[in-house]
Structures are given as C-alpha cells and as structure tokens.
C-alpha positions, -999 to 999 in steps of 0.1 A, spaced: -593 641 -321 -571 617 -302 -556 639 -280 -591 651 -262 -598 614 -256 -561 609 -241 -572 643 -220 -605 629 -207 -590 592 -205 -563 609 -181 -587 631 -162 -609 606 -153 -580 579 -144 -565 609 -116 -601 611 -106 -603 578 -97 -567 574 -84 -577 605 -63 -606 588 -50 -587 554 -48 -559 569 -25 -583 587 -4 -601 555 9 -565 545 8 -549 570 35 -587 567 53 -575 528 58 -543 529 64 -548 563 94 -571 536 112 -556 502 106 -523 521 126 -545 535 154 -555 503 158 -527 489 152 -508 512 180 -539 509 205 -533 468 205 -497 473 206 -497 496 237 -519 473 257 -496 444 250 -465 464 260 -483 476 295 -490 435 304 -457 429 289 -444 457 312 -459 447 340 -452 407 336 -414 417 333 -412 439 363 -430 412 384 -409 385 372 -377 410 376 -390 415 416 -390 377 416 -358 367 408 -342 397 430 -363 387 458 -349 350 455 -363 316 469 -378 333 500 -394 356 482 -412 337 462 -421 314 490 -441 342 512 -459 357 481 -469 317 470 -480 311 507 -502 345 501 -515 338 474 -529 304 488 -544 320 519 -557 344 496 -570 317 476 -583 298 508 -603 327 521 -619 334 488 -629 301 486 -648 299 522 -664 336 517 -678 321 487 -693 290 500 -704 308 534 -728 335 508 -736 303 491 -751 291 520 -768 322 535 -781 330 500 -797 289 501 -816 302 533 -793 276 555 -776 291 586 -742 293 592 -732 279 625 -699 281 642 -696 261 670 -733 270 690 -735 305 673 -756 312 641 -738 339 620 -773 346 606 
C-alpha cells in the first residue's frame, strides 16, 4: 500500500513540475525576446552615436565648427518659422518692410 501512495505522490509531483516547467519556459521566452528587442534598440542608438563621434573626430575642429554653425542656423530658422506661424494663427499680419506676407 505504501508503494501505491509513493507512486501517486510521484505522479502528482511530476504533473506539477511539468506545469511549472511550461510556465517557466514561457516566461523565459517572453523575457528573452523583450531583452533582445531592447538590446537591439540600444545597440542601434549606440552605433549611431559612435559613428557620429568617429566622424566628428575624423573631421577635426573645422568640421565641428561647420556642424555647430549649421545647427545654430537651423535652430534660428526653426524659431523664426514657429514665431511667424504663431503670429498668423493669432490673426496678426506678418509685415516685412511695407508689405504684408499674409
């Protein structure tokens, strides 16, 4: 009779371990996939930053000066565009000299 009790206990234990292994495998699959996607995205960003840094190092001081001037001009142009768009949305005409641009 004791062997029957041991056999049933082992059977139930095996079933529970199988169910636990299925859930563990599913969790590991999902976690591994998400980790892989996250690592890929971080790797792409790092690649872009290291490429930009290498390019700037190769260009030297003159290249950095030219790129920084380009960035400043782009920011000023964007600010002017936003200001003019805001002026037009408020109903105020944009005047350059004696001419209205609206």
